[in-house]
PDB file of N, CA, C and O in Angstrom:
ATOM      1  N   MET A   1     -13.144  22.066 -17.547  1.00  0.00           N
ATOM      2  CA  MET A   1     -12.127  21.281 -18.218  1.00  0.00           C
ATOM      3  C   MET A   1     -12.706  19.938 -18.667  1.00  0.00           C
ATOM      4  O   MET A   1     -13.472  19.302 -17.944  1.00  0.00           O
ATOM      5  N   VAL A   2     -12.331  19.531 -19.849  1.00  0.00           N
ATOM      6  CA  VAL A   2     -12.839  18.273 -20.385  1.00  0.00           C
ATOM      7  C   VAL A   2     -12.039  17.098 -19.843  1.00  0.00           C
ATOM      8  O   VAL A   2     -10.844  17.214 -19.568  1.00  0.00           O
ATOM      9  N   LYS A   3     -12.719  15.962 -19.693  1.00  0.00           N
ATOM     10  CA  LYS A   3     -12.046  14.755 -19.200  1.00  0.00           C
ATOM     11  C   LYS A   3     -11.691  13.874 -20.394  1.00  0.00           C
ATOM     12  O   LYS A   3     -12.403  12.920 -20.709  1.00  0.00           O
ATOM     13  N   GLY A   4     -10.613  14.196 -21.037  1.00  0.00           N
ATOM     14  CA  GLY A   4     -10.215  13.455 -22.226  1.00  0.00           C
ATOM     15  C   GLY A   4      -8.712  13.408 -22.368  1.00  0.00           C
ATOM     16  O   GLY A   4      -7.996  13.253 -21.379  1.00  0.00           O
ATOM     17  N   THR A   5      -8.232  13.538 -23.580  1.00  0.00           N
ATOM     18  CA  THR A   5      -6.803  13.449 -23.876  1.00  0.00           C
ATOM     19  C   THR A   5      -6.018  14.588 -23.245  1.00  0.00           C
ATOM     20  O   THR A   5      -4.880  14.390 -22.820  1.00  0.00           O
ATOM     21  N   ALA A   6      -6.597  15.757 -23.179  1.00  0.00           N
ATOM     22  CA  ALA A   6      -5.903  16.903 -22.582  1.00  0.00           C
ATOM     23  C   ALA A   6      -5.670  16.709 -21.088  1.00  0.00           C
ATOM     24  O   ALA A   6      -4.622  17.094 -20.570  1.00  0.00           O
ATOM     25  N   SER A   7      -6.627  16.123 -20.403  1.00  0.00           N
ATOM     26  CA  SER A   7      -6.485  15.869 -18.966  1.00  0.00           C
ATOM     27  C   SER A   7      -5.501  14.736 -18.688  1.00  0.00           C
ATOM     28  O   SER A   7      -4.777  14.776 -17.693  1.00  0.00           O
ATOM     29  N   ALA A   8      -5.469  13.736 -19.549  1.00  0.00           N
ATOM     30  CA  ALA A   8      -4.593  12.578 -19.355  1.00  0.00           C
ATOM     31  C   ALA A   8      -3.121  12.939 -19.509  1.00  0.00           C
ATOM     32  O   ALA A   8      -2.260  12.274 -18.933  1.00  0.00           O
ATOM     33  N   GLY A   9      -2.824  13.970 -20.267  1.00  0.00           N
ATOM     34  CA  GLY A   9      -1.444  14.394 -20.482  1.00  0.00           C
ATOM     35  C   GLY A   9      -0.807  15.046 -19.266  1.00  0.00           C
ATOM     36  O   GLY A   9       0.417  15.154 -19.199  1.00  0.00           O
ATOM     37  N   LYS A  10      -1.613  15.482 -18.304  1.00  0.00           N
ATOM     38  CA  LYS A  10      -1.100  16.174 -17.117  1.00  0.00           C
ATOM     39  C   LYS A  10      -0.769  15.233 -15.961  1.00  0.00           C
ATOM     40  O   LYS A  10      -0.299  15.681 -14.915  1.00  0.00           O
ATOM     41  N   LYS A  11      -1.009  13.930 -16.140  1.00  0.00           N
ATOM     42  CA  LYS A  11      -0.763  12.956 -15.074  1.00  0.00           C
ATOM     43  C   LYS A  11       0.658  12.415 -15.168  1.00  0.00           C
ATOM     44  O   LYS A  11       0.857  11.265 -15.559  1.00  0.00           O
ATOM     45  N   GLN A  12       1.634  13.219 -14.820  1.00  0.00           N
ATOM     46  CA  GLN A  12       3.033  12.806 -14.905  1.00  0.00           C
ATOM     47  C   GLN A  12       3.751  12.883 -13.567  1.00  0.00           C
ATOM     48  O   GLN A  12       4.937  12.560 -13.491  1.00  0.00           O
ATOM     49  N   THR A  13       3.062  13.301 -12.510  1.00  0.00           N
ATOM     50  CA  THR A  13       3.706  13.426 -11.206  1.00  0.00           C
ATOM     51  C   THR A  13       3.736  12.078 -10.495  1.00  0.00           C
ATOM     52  O   THR A  13       2.812  11.275 -10.626  1.00  0.00           O
ATOM     53  N   ILE A  14       4.801  11.841  -9.744  1.00  0.00           N
ATOM     54  CA  ILE A  14       4.955  10.591  -8.997  1.00  0.00           C
ATOM     55  C   ILE A  14       4.361  10.787  -7.615  1.00  0.00           C
ATOM     56  O   ILE A  14       4.738  11.722  -6.908  1.00  0.00           O
ATOM     57  N   THR A  15       3.436   9.919  -7.219  1.00  0.00           N
ATOM     58  CA  THR A  15       2.832  10.014  -5.890  1.00  0.00           C
ATOM     59  C   THR A  15       3.465   9.032  -4.917  1.00  0.00           C
ATOM     60  O   THR A  15       3.672   9.371  -3.752  1.00  0.00           O
ATOM     61  N   HIS A  16       3.776   7.827  -5.368  1.00  0.00           N
ATOM     62  CA  HIS A  16       4.322   6.795  -4.490  1.00  0.00           C
ATOM     63  C   HIS A  16       5.722   6.372  -4.933  1.00  0.00           C
ATOM     64  O   HIS A  16       6.022   6.299  -6.125  1.00  0.00           O
ATOM     65  N   ILE A  17       6.580   6.093  -3.923  1.00  0.00           N
ATOM     66  CA  ILE A  17       7.917   5.543  -4.170  1.00  0.00           C
ATOM     67  C   ILE A  17       8.079   4.290  -3.317  1.00  0.00           C
ATOM     68  O   ILE A  17       7.179   3.927  -2.560  1.00  0.00           O
ATOM     69  N   ARG A  18       9.231   3.630  -3.441  1.00  0.00           N
ATOM     70  CA  ARG A  18       9.473   2.400  -2.695  1.00  0.00           C
ATOM     71  C   ARG A  18       9.683   2.705  -1.211  1.00  0.00           C
ATOM     72  O   ARG A  18      10.419   3.624  -0.851  1.00  0.00           O
ATOM     73  N   CYS A  19       9.026   1.923  -0.363  1.00  0.00           N
ATOM     74  CA  CYS A  19       9.099   2.111   1.091  1.00  0.00           C
ATOM     75  C   CYS A  19      10.387   1.500   1.619  1.00  0.00           C
ATOM     76  O   CYS A  19      10.806   0.431   1.175  1.00  0.00           O
ATOM     77  N   ARG A  20      11.018   2.192   2.579  1.00  0.00           N
ATOM     78  CA  ARG A  20      12.284   1.690   3.122  1.00  0.00           C
ATOM     79  C   ARG A  20      12.077   0.603   4.168  1.00  0.00           C
ATOM     80  O   ARG A  20      13.020  -0.121   4.488  1.00  0.00           O
ATOM     81  N   ARG A  21      10.862   0.470   4.712  1.00  0.00           N
ATOM     82  CA  ARG A  21      10.600  -0.563   5.712  1.00  0.00           C
ATOM     83  C   ARG A  21      10.072  -1.862   5.100  1.00  0.00           C
ATOM     84  O   ARG A  21      10.604  -2.936   5.379  1.00  0.00           O
ATOM     85  N   CYS A  22       9.027  -1.774   4.265  1.00  0.00           N
ATOM     86  CA  CYS A  22       8.439  -3.000   3.705  1.00  0.00           C
ATOM     87  C   CYS A  22       8.940  -3.300   2.300  1.00  0.00           C
ATOM     88  O   CYS A  22       8.822  -4.437   1.843  1.00  0.00           O
ATOM     89  N   GLY A  23       9.499  -2.307   1.599  1.00  0.00           N
ATOM     90  CA  GLY A  23      10.043  -2.531   0.262  1.00  0.00           C
ATOM     91  C   GLY A  23       9.026  -2.431  -0.857  1.00  0.00           C
ATOM     92  O   GLY A  23       9.392  -2.545  -2.027  1.00  0.00           O
ATOM     93  N   ARG A  24       7.767  -2.224  -0.532  1.00  0.00           N
ATOM     94  CA  ARG A  24       6.742  -2.123  -1.558  1.00  0.00           C
ATOM     95  C   ARG A  24       6.663  -0.700  -2.108  1.00  0.00           C
ATOM     96  O   ARG A  24       7.094   0.252  -1.458  1.00  0.00           O
ATOM     97  N   HIS A  25       6.119  -0.570  -3.288  1.00  0.00           N
ATOM     98  CA  HIS A  25       6.035   0.716  -3.988  1.00  0.00           C
ATOM     99  C   HIS A  25       4.773   1.445  -3.541  1.00  0.00           C
ATOM    100  O   HIS A  25       3.886   1.710  -4.353  1.00  0.00           O
ATOM    101  N   SER A  26       4.688   1.774  -2.233  1.00  0.00           N
ATOM    102  CA  SER A  26       3.459   2.345  -1.692  1.00  0.00           C
ATOM    103  C   SER A  26       3.701   3.463  -0.682  1.00  0.00           C
ATOM    104  O   SER A  26       2.799   3.793   0.088  1.00  0.00           O
ATOM    105  N   TYR A  27       4.901   4.056  -0.665  1.00  0.00           N
ATOM    106  CA  TYR A  27       5.207   5.166   0.228  1.00  0.00           C
ATOM    107  C   TYR A  27       4.826   6.468  -0.463  1.00  0.00           C
ATOM    108  O   TYR A  27       5.384   6.808  -1.507  1.00  0.00           O
ATOM    109  N   ASN A  28       3.871   7.200   0.122  1.00  0.00           N
ATOM    110  CA  ASN A  28       3.386   8.446  -0.464  1.00  0.00           C
ATOM    111  C   ASN A  28       4.371   9.570  -0.162  1.00  0.00           C
ATOM    112  O   ASN A  28       4.732   9.787   0.994  1.00  0.00           O
ATOM    113  N   ILE A  29       4.801  10.278  -1.189  1.00  0.00           N
ATOM    114  CA  ILE A  29       5.787  11.346  -1.032  1.00  0.00           C
ATOM    115  C   ILE A  29       5.160  12.550  -0.336  1.00  0.00           C
ATOM    116  O   ILE A  29       5.801  13.182   0.504  1.00  0.00           O
ATOM    117  N   ARG A  30       3.933  12.866  -0.674  1.00  0.00           N
ATOM    118  CA  ARG A  30       3.267  14.044  -0.138  1.00  0.00           C
ATOM    119  C   ARG A  30       2.929  13.898   1.343  1.00  0.00           C
ATOM    120  O   ARG A  30       3.226  14.790   2.138  1.00  0.00           O
ATOM    121  N   THR A  31       2.309  12.779   1.718  1.00  0.00           N
ATOM    122  CA  THR A  31       1.876  12.576   3.104  1.00  0.00           C
ATOM    123  C   THR A  31       2.950  11.937   3.975  1.00  0.00           C
ATOM    124  O   THR A  31       2.807  11.897   5.197  1.00  0.00           O
ATOM    125  N   LYS A  32       4.031  11.435   3.362  1.00  0.00           N
ATOM    126  CA  LYS A  32       5.142  10.782   4.068  1.00  0.00           C
ATOM    127  C   LYS A  32       4.686   9.554   4.867  1.00  0.00           C
ATOM    128  O   LYS A  32       5.184   9.294   5.962  1.00  0.00           O
ATOM    129  N   VAL A  33       3.723   8.799   4.298  1.00  0.00           N
ATOM    130  CA  VAL A  33       3.185   7.605   4.954  1.00  0.00           C
ATOM    131  C   VAL A  33       3.099   6.480   3.939  1.00  0.00           C
ATOM    132  O   VAL A  33       2.688   6.686   2.797  1.00  0.00           O
ATOM    133  N   CYS A  34       3.493   5.285   4.370  1.00  0.00           N
ATOM    134  CA  CYS A  34       3.367   4.103   3.514  1.00  0.00           C
ATOM    135  C   CYS A  34       1.964   3.527   3.677  1.00  0.00           C
ATOM    136  O   CYS A  34       1.505   3.297   4.796  1.00  0.00           O
ATOM    137  N   SER A  35       1.295   3.297   2.568  1.00  0.00           N
ATOM    138  CA  SER A  35      -0.072   2.771   2.626  1.00  0.00           C
ATOM    139  C   SER A  35      -0.101   1.273   2.877  1.00  0.00           C
ATOM    140  O   SER A  35      -1.151   0.729   3.220  1.00  0.00           O
ATOM    141  N   SER A  36       1.024   0.596   2.713  1.00  0.00           N
ATOM    142  CA  SER A  36       1.067  -0.846   2.922  1.00  0.00           C
ATOM    143  C   SER A  36       1.395  -1.212   4.369  1.00  0.00           C
ATOM    144  O   SER A  36       0.666  -1.983   4.994  1.00  0.00           O
ATOM    145  N   CYS A  37       2.493  -0.660   4.906  1.00  0.00           N
ATOM    146  CA  CYS A  37       2.929  -1.053   6.255  1.00  0.00           C
ATOM    147  C   CYS A  37       2.683   0.020   7.307  1.00  0.00           C
ATOM    148  O   CYS A  37       2.804  -0.268   8.498  1.00  0.00           O
ATOM    149  N   GLY A  38       2.342   1.253   6.913  1.00  0.00           N
ATOM    150  CA  GLY A  38       2.069   2.317   7.865  1.00  0.00           C
ATOM    151  C   GLY A  38       3.302   3.042   8.349  1.00  0.00           C
ATOM    152  O   GLY A  38       3.246   3.729   9.370  1.00  0.00           O
ATOM    153  N   TYR A  39       4.423   2.911   7.644  1.00  0.00           N
ATOM    154  CA  TYR A  39       5.665   3.592   8.028  1.00  0.00           C
ATOM    155  C   TYR A  39       5.481   5.098   7.902  1.00  0.00           C
ATOM    156  O   TYR A  39       4.963   5.584   6.896  1.00  0.00           O
ATOM    157  N   GLY A  40       5.903   5.832   8.920  1.00  0.00           N
ATOM    158  CA  GLY A  40       5.720   7.270   8.939  1.00  0.00           C
ATOM    159  C   GLY A  40       4.532   7.701   9.763  1.00  0.00           C
ATOM    160  O   GLY A  40       4.435   8.859  10.168  1.00  0.00           O
ATOM    161  N   LYS A  41       3.626   6.771  10.012  1.00  0.00           N
ATOM    162  CA  LYS A  41       2.439   7.061  10.813  1.00  0.00           C
ATOM    163  C   LYS A  41       2.549   6.438  12.196  1.00  0.00           C
ATOM    164  O   LYS A  41       2.228   7.076  13.199  1.00  0.00           O
ATOM    165  N   SER A  42       3.009   5.176  12.249  1.00  0.00           N
ATOM    166  CA  SER A  42       3.131   4.496  13.533  1.00  0.00           C
ATOM    167  C   SER A  42       4.321   3.541  13.506  1.00  0.00           C
ATOM    168  O   SER A  42       4.821   3.173  12.443  1.00  0.00           O
ATOM    169  N   SER A  43       4.764   3.146  14.708  1.00  0.00           N
ATOM    170  CA  SER A  43       5.881   2.207  14.811  1.00  0.00           C
ATOM    171  C   SER A  43       5.425   0.772  14.609  1.00  0.00           C
ATOM    172  O   SER A  43       6.232  -0.106  14.304  1.00  0.00           O
ATOM    173  N   LYS A  44       4.116   0.533  14.782  1.00  0.00           N
ATOM    174  CA  LYS A  44       3.569  -0.815  14.560  1.00  0.00           C
ATOM    175  C   LYS A  44       3.313  -1.021  13.071  1.00  0.00           C
ATOM    176  O   LYS A  44       2.942  -0.086  12.362  1.00  0.00           O
ATOM    177  N   ILE A  45       3.512  -2.254  12.603  1.00  0.00           N
ATOM    178  CA  ILE A  45       3.271  -2.552  11.195  1.00  0.00           C
ATOM    179  C   ILE A  45       1.773  -2.697  10.963  1.00  0.00           C
ATOM    180  O   ILE A  45       1.082  -3.414  11.687  1.00  0.00           O
ATOM    181  N   ARG A  46       1.287  -2.003   9.943  1.00  0.00           N
ATOM    182  CA  ARG A  46      -0.135  -1.988   9.607  1.00  0.00           C
ATOM    183  C   ARG A  46      -0.536  -3.325   8.996  1.00  0.00           C
ATOM    184  O   ARG A  46       0.104  -3.807   8.061  1.00  0.00           O
ATOM    185  N   ASN A  47      -1.611  -3.926   9.538  1.00  0.00           N
ATOM    186  CA  ASN A  47      -2.135  -5.176   8.973  1.00  0.00           C
ATOM    187  C   ASN A  47      -3.629  -5.270   9.233  1.00  0.00           C
ATOM    188  O   ASN A  47      -4.131  -4.776  10.243  1.00  0.00           O
ATOM    189  N   GLN A  48      -4.332  -5.912   8.306  1.00  0.00           N
ATOM    190  CA  GLN A  48      -5.769  -6.135   8.419  1.00  0.00           C
ATOM    191  C   GLN A  48      -6.062  -7.623   8.286  1.00  0.00           C
ATOM    192  O   GLN A  48      -5.245  -8.389   7.775  1.00  0.00           O
ATOM    193  N   LYS A  49      -7.231  -8.014   8.750  1.00  0.00           N
ATOM    194  CA  LYS A  49      -7.640  -9.421   8.676  1.00  0.00           C
ATOM    195  C   LYS A  49      -7.918  -9.823   7.226  1.00  0.00           C
ATOM    196  O   LYS A  49      -7.604 -10.942   6.820  1.00  0.00           O
ATOM    197  N   TRP A  50      -8.511  -8.902   6.440  1.00  0.00           N
ATOM    198  CA  TRP A  50      -8.875  -9.233   5.067  1.00  0.00           C
ATOM    199  C   TRP A  50      -7.673  -9.244   4.142  1.00  0.00           C
ATOM    200  O   TRP A  50      -7.738  -9.800   3.045  1.00  0.00           O
ATOM    201  N   LYS A  51      -6.564  -8.627   4.578  1.00  0.00           N
ATOM    202  CA  LYS A  51      -5.381  -8.503   3.724  1.00  0.00           C
ATOM    203  C   LYS A  51      -4.625  -9.820   3.599  1.00  0.00           C
ATOM    204  O   LYS A  51      -4.164 -10.173   2.514  1.00  0.00           O
ATOM    205  N   ASN A  52      -4.497 -10.547   4.709  1.00  0.00           N
ATOM    206  CA  ASN A  52      -3.753 -11.808   4.726  1.00  0.00           C
ATOM    207  C   ASN A  52      -4.705 -12.990   4.705  1.00  0.00           C
ATOM    208  O   ASN A  52      -5.798 -12.936   5.268  1.00  0.00           O
ATOM    209  N   LYS A  53      -4.275 -14.054   4.050  1.00  0.00           N
ATOM    210  CA  LYS A  53      -5.089 -15.260   4.008  1.00  0.00           C
ATOM    211  C   LYS A  53      -5.035 -15.960   5.355  1.00  0.00           C
ATOM    212  O   LYS A  53      -3.978 -16.034   5.981  1.00  0.00           O
ATOM    213  N   THR A  54      -6.174 -16.473   5.798  1.00  0.00           N
ATOM    214  CA  THR A  54      -6.218 -17.184   7.069  1.00  0.00           C
ATOM    215  C   THR A  54      -5.760 -18.615   6.870  1.00  0.00           C
ATOM    216  O   THR A  54      -6.079 -19.245   5.861  1.00  0.00           O
ATOM    217  N   ILE A  55      -5.015 -19.124   7.830  1.00  0.00           N
ATOM    218  CA  ILE A  55      -4.530 -20.493   7.768  1.00  0.00           C
ATOM    219  C   ILE A  55      -5.532 -21.366   8.505  1.00  0.00           C
ATOM    220  O   ILE A  55      -5.747 -21.211   9.707  1.00  0.00           O
ATOM    221  N   GLY A  56      -6.143 -22.288   7.764  1.00  0.00           N
ATOM    222  CA  GLY A  56      -7.150 -23.165   8.352  1.00  0.00           C
ATOM    223  C   GLY A  56      -6.525 -24.197   9.275  1.00  0.00           C
ATOM    224  O   GLY A  56      -5.382 -24.609   9.078  1.00  0.00           O
ATOM    225  N   LYS A  57      -7.279 -24.610  10.279  1.00  0.00           N
ATOM    226  CA  LYS A  57      -6.788 -25.622  11.211  1.00  0.00           C
ATOM    227  C   LYS A  57      -6.816 -26.989  10.528  1.00  0.00           C
ATOM    228  O   LYS A  57      -7.807 -27.367   9.902  1.00  0.00           O
ATOM    229  N   ARG A  58      -5.732 -27.704  10.658  1.00  0.00           N
ATOM    230  CA  ARG A  58      -5.669 -29.039  10.056  1.00  0.00           C
ATOM    231  C   ARG A  58      -6.286 -30.055  11.005  1.00  0.00           C
ATOM    232  O   ARG A  58      -6.033 -30.035  12.209  1.00  0.00           O
ATOM    233  N   LYS A  59      -7.083 -30.927  10.455  1.00  0.00           N
ATOM    234  CA  LYS A  59      -7.715 -31.986  11.258  1.00  0.00           C
ATOM    235  C   LYS A  59      -6.753 -33.151  11.365  1.00  0.00           C
ATOM    236  O   LYS A  59      -6.216 -33.628  10.365  1.00  0.00           O
ATOM    237  N   ARG A  60      -6.542 -33.603  12.591  1.00  0.00           N
ATOM    238  CA  ARG A  60      -5.645 -34.736  12.800  1.00  0.00           C
ATOM    239  C   ARG A  60      -6.359 -36.034  12.495  1.00  0.00           C
ATOM    240  O   ARG A  60      -7.510 -36.230  12.886  1.00  0.00           O
ATOM    241  N   LYS A  61      -5.677 -36.911  11.799  1.00  0.00           N
ATOM    242  CA  LYS A  61      -6.246 -38.232  11.500  1.00  0.00           C
ATOM    243  C   LYS A  61      -5.942 -39.166  12.655  1.00  0.00           C
ATOM    244  O   LYS A  61      -4.821 -39.206  13.162  1.00  0.00           O
ATOM    245  N   LYS A  62      -6.949 -39.912  13.063  1.00  0.00           N
ATOM    246  CA  LYS A  62      -6.765 -40.845  14.186  1.00  0.00           C
ATOM    247  C   LYS A  62      -6.519 -42.246  13.704  1.00  0.00           C
ATOM    248  O   LYS A  62      -6.344 -43.156  14.515  1.00  0.00           O
TER     249      LYS A  62
END
């Protein structure tokens, strides 16, 4: 099969819908798991260190 206009026309299926826990458009219909918060896989909310910005410590002025 060629990778061109004919292949692009077949991409009409929806893979992700809105998640009921985090509200983001990242809940996979097929696997029943949210890629953002991990709903459907675990009760704990999924988070990574690289995902959120770190809050730097403020230096107190003397």
